[in-house]
Structures are given as structure tokens and as C-alpha cells.
N, C-alpha and C positions, 0 to 999 in steps of 0.2 A: 606626533599624530595627535589626531583631534576629529573630535566629530563635529567640532564648530565649521562653517561654509564659508566663512568671510574673516578677513584682516582683524586683529584685535589685540589690543595691549602692547602694541610693537611689534605683533607677530603676523606676516604675511604669508598668505597661502601659496604655496608653490604652482603656480598654474603657468609657468612659461611667459609671464607678461613682461613687458622692457618696460623698464624704471632709468630715472635721470640719473646720472653718475654725481652730479652736483648735490641733488638732494638727498639721495641715499649713498652719500661717500663713505660713510662706515663699512655698509655692506659691500660697495662696489670693493672695498680695498681689499676685502676677505675672497670674495668669489670671482671678480674679474669679468672677464669675457668668456667663461668657460661654459656657460649655457648658452650663449649667444649675444649678439651686439656688438656695437661698435662706437668710434667717436664719442658722443655724450650720454649714451645709453647703453644699458647691459639688462641681461635677460634673469628672469628668477629661474630655476630649476625646474622641471616640470616631467615628475614621476608618475602623473596620473596613469592608473590601470596597470604599472609594474611594480617590481618589487627594487626597495633601495639597498644599494651594495655600500659596502666601506673599501674605500681608496687605500692602494697598495699592492704587494707583490704576493702573489701566490703560487706555492708550490705542491705540486702533488707528484706521484711516482710517475706519472707520464708526463707531465710539463712544468713550465714554470712561465708565469703570466703577471704582466705588473697592468694595473687599472688604474688610470689619474681619474681626477675628477672631471665630472662633464663626460665621462665616456658612456656611450648610450649602445649597448649591445643586447644580443639576442633577439628571439624571435617566437611570437605567439604558435604557428603554427609552422612546420618544417616539412618539406618534401624531399622524402631521401634522393638521393643521386646514386648510380651505380656504384660510383667509386666510395661509398658510405655505408652500403648493405655488407654485412659479414661476410669474409668469402667462403662459398661454399661450391659444392659439383652436384652433378645431379648423374647418377647412374642408370644405365637402361640394360636390359637383361635381353638379348635377342637372341632367340633360339636358334638362331643360324639358318632360318629358313631358305629355299632357294625356288626362284620360278625356273618351268623349264619352257623350253620352246621347242619347236620342230622345225626347220628350213625347209620352207616349201619349194624351194630350188632345187633338192637334192637330184634330180632328175636331169638336170640342165648340164651341160656341159661348160664350166666356168672358163675354160678356156677360149670358146667362140663367142663370149658377151661382144657385142659392138662397142661397148662405152670403155674407156680405158679404166684399169683398175690396178690395184699395186698387189703385191703379195699375200702382205694382210687381209685384204680386204677377199680378196680370190679364198684365203684359207678360211673365213669367217662363214662366206656364203658357202663353202663346202661342209660346213658343218652341218649334222642332222639333229643333234639336242646340245644341249647347253644349261647352264644357270647365270643366273645374277643376284647379287643382296640388293636389298633394300634400304634406302635413308628411314630414319625414324625421324620425325618434327614434334618437338614437346611445347604444348600450346602454353603461354604464358597465364599467370593468374594475378590479382589484386586490380585494385581499382585506379592507383597512380595520384592517389589524393593527398595532401598535406595530414598530418597529424597535430594534437595538440603536444604542445612543448612548454607549457607552462608548470612550474614546480607547484606542489599545494598552496596555495595562497589564500589568505582571509583578508579580504577587504574591508578594513574597520574605520576608515573615514579620510581626513587629507592631512596634506604634511604640510608643516609652516615652518620658516625661518625666521627669524630674529632681524629686523630691518637696523635696527642700533637706534633706533628712534622711541624711546617709550611713547605708549599713549594710549588713553582710555578718556572717557566723557569726563571732564572738568581736570584731568591731569594737565599741566604744563611742563613741558622739557626742561624749562629752568629751572624746576623744584628738584629735577634728578640729583642726586649727588655725583661730583665730579672727582673721583680718585681712579686709582690703578685700574680698577675693576670695570670703572664706569669711564672712559675716557671721556674730555669735554666733547659736545656736541658741535660738529661745524656749521 
């Protein structure tokens, strides 16, 4: 990480740009096409605005997950789905109230009606009082908007990756010592 905003002394800003596999062969041998590209070009990683993680397998009490190089996961904001909400229930106390009614046809002889009725409807018409329960509706709440999903993060500068080609004003790659730690430049 550095506050420097440009390539310097062999370090290249991780900004997702495409590079030549031939010109930056040492770096290509390390990262390949993990961050994009194909054929004669490959891309640098681009972690801008995000958090950098370490590759490997992570095991928690809930699950085990493998995170390979080049994986880009997570969301800055997330909108919960019903399946992601904690399981819960709503209880309603209905005092058991009833609605009474009076049959206005109580003086009519139900058997003399001209329309065809069933025994059940005849019985209903013959009632003089009765009751029914009411349905209760619960109104929904909330704005249904995404929420911030970023862990506490301090943005400090740019991330760089070593190109494998040392450079600086007045520095010539031929003067770079060639040994096991510093392989010959191609």
C-alpha cells in the first residue's frame, strides 16, 4: 500500500489495466489470467474501493469456504430477502368479539320461496340471530432499501504489485544483480 498514485521503481499500481504477457513475463508467470485477459495480454488486479483478502481455505463453526486468487466477492450494499430474515412470528390477541345480525326474513315462510334453495341455505335464512368472527390484517413496515454491508474500513492509498522489472530514473535493468533472489530478466 502506498499514497503514491503512479508506477514507480518496478512497482505497478493495481488498477486492472491490461499488460503484455511478453513484456511483463515474470509478473505474468506469477498471476497469469487470474484477474482477466487472454492470449497475449493479462490484467492487473483492481482492488480499488474494496478490501483485500488472503487466498486460502477458511473454516468457521458454520462453514468452510475456499477463496482462490482472483475471486471477487461481496457487496457494498445488500437488500435482505425474506429467506435471509431471522425466523420470527407475529402474535395477535383477538378478544374474540363477534358481530350479530338479525335475519330480516324471519316472517317469510322459507319453504314457499320461488328460487331453488338447499337445506343448508334454508337453515341460514331461518336464523334470527348469529355471529361471525373477523379477519385481522397486519400492515407491513420498512422501506425495503439496501443497507450498508462494508466492514469498518480506512482507505489509505493505492495498492501496488511488483512488475519483476526494476525501474527508476537513471536505473538500467542490466545493472540489476542476477541471482536466485533476482532471476534474469527476459
